[in-house]
C-alpha positions, 0 to 999 in steps of 0.5 A: 051500885055501879055496874062495869061492863068491862075492865080495860087495862093499858088503853081503851079500844077506839070502838068503845064509847068513853067519857073524856074528862080532859084531852087525849087518852094515852095507853099505859106504857110499861108492866102490869104484874098484879091486878086485884079487884075487890080483894080477888086476884085477876089473872091478866092474860088467862082471863082476858077476853081480847087484847092487842099489842100486848107482849111479855114483860122482859124484866131482867129479874135474874139481874137481882139474884132472886134465888136463895141458898146457892140456887141459879137463876135462868131466864128465857123469853117467857119465864124465869126459874131457880135451879136449887141445890139438892137441900133446897126447894121452892120458887126461890129455893127458900125452903129447907128440903126437910119439907121434901126430904132429900135424905135417901134410904130411910134417914132422918132429916134434921133442919140444922137451920132454917136453910140447912139440913142434916141427914142422920144416916140409917144402919148401913148408909153414910155420907151427906145424903146417906147415899154411900153403903158401908159394911159394918162389922164393928159398930161405932157409936157417937152418943148424943148428937147436938140435935138430941138424937143417939146413934143406936142399933136395934135387934129383934127381941131376945127370946127365952131370957126369962130365967137365964141369960149370959152376955159377952161383949167388948168395947173401945171408948172414944177419946174423950172425957164424956164417953165415961160419964153417963152412957148407955151400952145396951137396954131391953125392957119396958116401963111398968104401968099400974100394978105391973112393975118395970121389967128390964135389963140394961148395962151402961157407964157412969162416972168411969164405971160399968153399971149393970142393973136388972128389974124382975118386976119387984125391984132393981138389982144393980152391980157397979164395977170398979173404975175402968183401967183407961190404959186398956185399949179394949175392955171386956164384959161378961155378965149373967143372971139365973133367976134372982141372982146376977153377976158381972165380970169386967176385964180382970176385975173380980166377979161381983154378984147381986140378988134382986129384991122381992120374990119374982124370978122371971124377966118378962121383956117384950121390946127390941134389944137396943145397942148403944143408944135408944130409938127416940132417947128420952131418959124419963120414958125409960124405966127408973133404973136405966135413965142414962143421959146419953148414948154409948161413945165408941165401938161395941163389938163381939156382942153374944148372948145365950139363954141356957148353959147347954146352948152356945153363944149367938150374936143378937138378931133374926137373922143372927147378927143383923139388926132391924134398924139403926141410926148414925152407926159407923164402922170402927176406926173408919172416919166419914170425914176422910171423904168430905172436904168442908170449904172456907174454914168449915169443920167437918163433924161426924156422928157415927155414919152421919156427916156434915160441914159446920160453917163459919159465919157468913158461909152456908151450904152442904160444903160451906161454899155458898155465902149467906145473902142479906136476904137469908134468915141467918144474915145478922142483922136480919132483913126488915121486909115484913112477913109475906113480902119477898127480900130480893138482894141488890148489889148494895143492900136489898129491896122488898117486893111487896104482896098486894095490899101492902106498900112502904120500903119494907111493905109495912103500910097497908 
């Protein structure tokens, strides 16, 4: 065993006895940053018992541009730090802030890449960070976005639809082919378990036709309309059910009817009433009937329901016309991209009320104003600094700052 009385950094004080192997002992001139003994890190200043002629190391670290993702490096006599853009955090602005959600007002934060985040806006909000309030009178839905989420509105459970209901609504299709293929318009119900069957009510589009289905627990009844007349700008749907018998009328097409199989006559549903899509859209989790692959693409408005011939039509929700929640729903005919200007060839992408910039290679940031650094994970080819080390860009290339216990050009050696 060797017993060290004290450990000295730099130079041994004159009053200490030392064994001189060869000539004069000179003190170290330079900077010592990380100090480790027996795999334990010692804090050079905080844990020192005494010292003399020691001052802060004035390394112009900002000259090395250490801040990632457009962060601004600021230094003073004591320290340096990175001022990060809104979407980033960390000492070097290296973390996309879905870790510390930057999205406001209950938005869903989705990491577009390892450095960029997109805010999927809740009902009534829009903008890059969902900070802008919008008034929605005619809801605009965007189907399923590139991140796998659907836009939707969720209303409270519609009461008293067990034996009778009627729905009326209007919709306007988005101007692209996929809006007709496999898209959910509305849904309420739940997936059956054991001996309990699937009770649900749903409406959607498939192969250019309106599909209306319901299941009272003993089998699915389905009505499929004729192909929609795409010359019409607005389509009108009227559908209903009385006990087992259901009917559907689309635009000026003839009324079509169906009778559900089995003997059950009541629709028992407990879920919210979903319009345009579904909260966590996984078709396999829905009952077997309404497994539409996508949410609706276009505008849905004037949705009304009644549960008795003796009652008037009302908008869903409690209070009437007010959804409980929603995601990426915009105002029909309004474009959030009209308020966003993407730079350097970036393309504005809108998904209902959600909006973001899709940047060209080499650019990043909320508005595509930041260049991709050689140290960024998006850079092609990627840097070679080993995990745990810090890549620092230089005017030409980069260097790797190695953690304790590693060395080499890329910190690849122990």
